[in-house]
N, C-alpha and C positions, 0 to 999 in steps of 0.2 A: 464319719469313718470316710468314706470315697475321700476327701482330702489327704486322709491317709497316705492314701492306697499311689498316692502321688510323688510324696519324697521320695521315695527307692529310685521309681524314674529320675525325679531332679536328681538326684545324687551321681545316677550311670554321665548321665548329660556332663556335670561339672566336669567329673574325672577324666574324661575328653576333650573338655576343653583346650585350646593352642591360649598364652595369653603372650602379647609383646607389649616393649619397655615405647616401644618405635625405635625411633633414631636422635640420640638426644647429641648436644654440644659434652665433650665429653675431656675440659681445661686446658688445652693449649688451643691455641688459634688453630681450625681446621682440622682440630681430628674430634671425629664422633662413637659413641658407640650406640653399641645394640641391642639386649637381653630376650633372648627367644627363648618358653619356656611346651614343653610338651606331655603331655602325658604315657605311661611307656605305652597303650594300648595303640595310642598312632605315633606311637617314635621313638618318643620320648630324645633322649638328649641329641641323641641323627639326626631325627629329623627337623630338634631346634636348631643345633648349625645349617645342615641344609637352606631349614629356612633364611637364617641371620644374614649368610657368606649369600644370597639370594638380592635379597629384603637391601644388603647394603655397597651390593655390588651398581645395581635396580639406583643411589641414588647415587651413588657416583656419577655411571652413565644419562641421566637425571642436566649434569651439569657438565656433562659433554668432561669428564675427569676421570682419572685409571684409581679404577680402586687397588686405594695399599689394604695393608691387612696388618692386623697389628699384632697386641694381644689379642688370648683364645685364651676364657675360663669351662669347663665343664664343670656346670652346679649341680646341685644332686647335697640333699640333708643324708650325714650318713647311713640312719638307718635304711635310708627310703633310699638308696645306694647301695645298699645289700644285698635288701629284698628283690627290687625292680628295676635297679638300673638308674646316673643321674635321669635328669630330665631337663634339663637347660642346657641353654649356651650364652656368655655371656663375650661377646667380639669388640680392643675395638681398633676402628681402621682413619686412615685417611683422604681427597680422594685427591689425585696433584695431574701433573704433565707427566704422561710415560716415558717422555727423556728424558725428563728432571733431573738433578743430579737425584732429586728426592722419592723417585718415578719407581716403578713393578722390580724399575733390573740399573739399581744403583749400588748392588752389594759383587755385578758382576760386571760393569760395565771400565775399563781400564783408569790410568788414573789420568789426567794433562799430559 
């Protein structure tokens, strides 16, 4: 009987968990993706977004490169999203030279 009383506590702890895919290659050379999920109690998709962006930026910084965000997608099952909000975030990004044509200022750089 004592073991059964532990199950609800374990379920609560599991619901508060943060899950990360880690940073993985995303197909194109030099392109990466990271998926983060966080429980609604911990901030859901907003917390997952902050975590993914921070990890991606640190990943590029560790490589002495600029963080160049790409596609960003908020994740969640429709029923879950309706009840408690989205709980995940997926980011595709690259690390590049800050002044390179593919750097963060590429859209605002004057033509050659």
